[in-house]
C-alpha positions in Angstrom: 109.6 111.4 101.0 107.6 109.9 98.4 104.0 108.7 99.0 102.1 106.3 96.7 98.2 105.4 96.7 96.0 103.3 94.9 93.9 104.9 92.0 90.5 103.1 91.6 89.7 102.2 87.8 85.9 102.4 88.6 86.0 105.4 90.9 88.2 107.4 89.0 90.1 108.9 92.1 92.3 107.9 94.9 91.1 105.2 97.3 89.8 106.1 100.5 88.9 105.1 104.0 86.6 107.0 105.8 87.7 110.1 103.5 91.2 109.7 104.3 93.4 108.8 101.2 95.2 105.4 101.9 98.9 106.0 101.2 102.3 104.1 101.5 105.8 105.3 101.2 107.1 102.1 99.5 105.8 101.6 96.1 107.0 98.0 95.6 105.4 97.0 98.7 101.9 98.5 97.8 102.3 96.7 94.5 103.0 93.5 96.0 100.0 93.6 98.4 97.4 94.9 95.2 99.0 93.5 92.5 95.9 94.3 90.3 95.7 97.9 91.6 97.2 101.0 90.0 99.8 102.5 92.4 100.4 106.4 91.8 102.7 108.9 93.3 101.1 111.6 95.2 102.1 114.8 96.5 100.6 117.2 99.2 99.4 119.4 96.3 97.2 116.5 94.7 95.5 115.6 98.0 93.7 118.5 99.8 92.2 116.1 101.9 93.1 113.9 105.2 95.5 111.1 104.7 95.9 107.5 106.4 99.1 105.4 106.3 98.5 102.0 104.6 99.5 100.3 108.3 97.1 102.3 110.0 94.1 100.9 108.0 92.1 98.6 110.4 92.1 95.8 107.3 96.1 95.8 107.6 96.4 95.0 111.4 97.5 91.4 110.6 100.6 92.6 108.5 103.6 93.7 109.7 105.8 96.5 107.9 108.5 96.5 106.3 106.9 93.5 104.5 108.8 90.2 104.5 107.5 88.8 101.2 108.6 85.5 102.1 106.0 85.2 104.8 103.1 85.6 101.9 104.3 82.3 100.1 
């Protein structure tokens, strides 16, 4: 299973929540939700730190997965 994370242009690191890397398994959904952000593929070897699923982030509680893009228009 591939995992994808957001890469911060200013931080030059993967974006985190409370020290956990935010990841999602669907690259196109992540790119849709964050169109101006760089989405990168990550592996366990890249991390070496805890992770949190995008859907488990408190700010994503109002969004259901898998996305229905028609609900956003």
